C-alpha positions, 0 to 999 in steps of 0.5 A: 127744086128750090130748097130755100123757098118758104111755104105760105103766103109770099106777102108774109113778113120774111123775118118773123118775131123770135119767141124766146122761152126758158125750159120752164115755158116763160117767155124771156124779155128782149135785151134792153137797148142802150140809151144813146146820147139823145135819150139822156138828153131828153130824160134830162129835159123831161126831169127839168120840165117836171120840176118846173111843172111842180113849181108852177102848180105850187105857185098856182095853189098859192095864188088861189089861197091868196085869191080866197083870202082876198075874197074872205077878208072883205066879209070878215071886216064887214062882220067885225064892223057889224058887231062893233056897231051892235055893241056900240049901240047896245052900250049906248042905249044902256047908258041912256036908260041910266044903267052902269057906266061900264059894261062887263062881259061875263064868261060863264064856265061849266 
């Protein structure tokens, strides 16, 4: 008689997983593996890569801000030029009509 034979399928894993339980019925986590030299090196490399990624993202945001500033600057200059020409034209018409020589701007406060 073979006393070392296990019941069940012969294709079954000969070393089934061990479920370690506490008396309360909670499962225990498997023991932590100690990190080897390669794990430490890869952790350092991953940290450096994260730092480079954050720096590149910051530079990208600065570049986008400069791009939008570059796109809005000609619009602001054009609007200022239109305002200047409009004021200049009104003052010229006022002088031709015989109005006061100096144009005064009045700010009304309530």
